[in-house]
C-alpha positions in Angstrom: 92.1 84.4 118.9 93.7 84.0 115.5 92.7 86.4 112.7 91.4 84.6 109.6 90.4 85.4 106.1 88.3 83.7 103.4 89.9 82.7 100.1 88.4 81.1 96.9 90.6 78.7 95.1 90.3 76.0 92.5 86.8 74.6 92.0 85.3 77.8 93.5 85.8 76.3 97.0 86.0 79.0 99.8 88.4 78.3 102.6 88.9 80.1 105.9 92.7 80.5 106.4 94.7 81.9 109.3 96.3 85.3 108.7 99.0 86.1 107.9 99.1 83.5 105.2 102.1 81.1 105.1 104.7 81.6 102.4 103.2 79.0 100.0 99.6 80.3 100.3 100.8 84.0 100.0 102.5 83.1 96.7 99.3 81.4 95.5 97.4 84.6 96.4 100.0 86.8 94.7 99.9 84.8 91.5 96.1 84.7 91.4 95.4 81.0 92.2 93.6 82.2 95.4 91.3 85.2 95.6 90.3 86.9 98.9 86.5 86.9 99.4 84.0 87.4 102.1 82.7 84.3 104.0 79.7 84.0 101.7 82.1 84.1 98.6 81.2 87.6 97.5 83.9 90.0 96.5 86.2 91.3 99.3 87.1 94.9 99.3 89.7 96.0 101.9 89.2 99.5 103.2 92.4 101.6 103.6 93.2 102.7 107.2 90.8 105.4 108.2 88.4 105.0 105.3 85.0 103.5 105.3 84.4 100.3 103.3 83.9 100.8 99.6 81.1 99.1 97.8 82.0 96.8 94.9 80.4 99.2 92.5 82.9 102.0 93.3 85.4 102.6 90.4 88.5 100.5 90.9 91.9 102.1 90.9 94.1 101.4 87.9 96.9 99.0 88.9 100.4 100.0 87.9 102.9 97.3 86.9 105.0 96.0 89.7 108.5 97.4 90.1 111.3 95.6 88.3 112.6 94.5 91.7 109.3 92.6 92.4 109.3 88.8 92.3 108.1 86.8 89.3 105.0 85.9 91.4 104.0 89.5 91.5 104.4 89.8 87.7 102.4 86.6 87.1 99.6 88.0 89.3 99.7 91.4 87.6 99.5 89.8 84.1 96.6 87.7 85.2 94.6 90.3 87.1 95.2 93.3 84.8 95.7 91.8 81.4 93.6 88.6 81.7 96.5 86.2 80.8 95.7 82.7 82.1 97.9 82.0 85.1 99.5 79.0 83.5 100.5 81.0 80.5 102.0 83.7 82.7 103.9 81.1 84.8 105.4 79.7 81.6 107.0 83.1 80.7 110.2 84.3 82.3 110.1 87.4 84.6 111.9 89.3 81.9 109.3 88.3 79.3 106.5 89.4 81.7 108.3 92.8 82.3 108.9 93.3 78.6 105.3 92.5 77.6 103.4 94.1 80.5 105.7 96.6 82.0 105.2 100.4 81.9 105.1 101.7 78.4 107.7 104.4 77.8 
């Protein structure tokens, strides 16, 4: 049996996709065009190995900027998720622009 996951995309449509995602869909997830959700569309929280599932109300961890070696897709997703930049605006920036604007502050 194939493992699947549920993902919300454009138009708030929820799709059930086979895991692991193919390269194109993984890039869409990384950038923020897709969001992993539960089958009913509610927020999905993945428990770390050996931990019980967290509730959505638990305090989220602060996300650090990606390393400079990360792909542009990771930087686009980070700028969108953490800094609220529209995905299209982040896509229009170069990786260096993203790192300069949203990288770790020295």
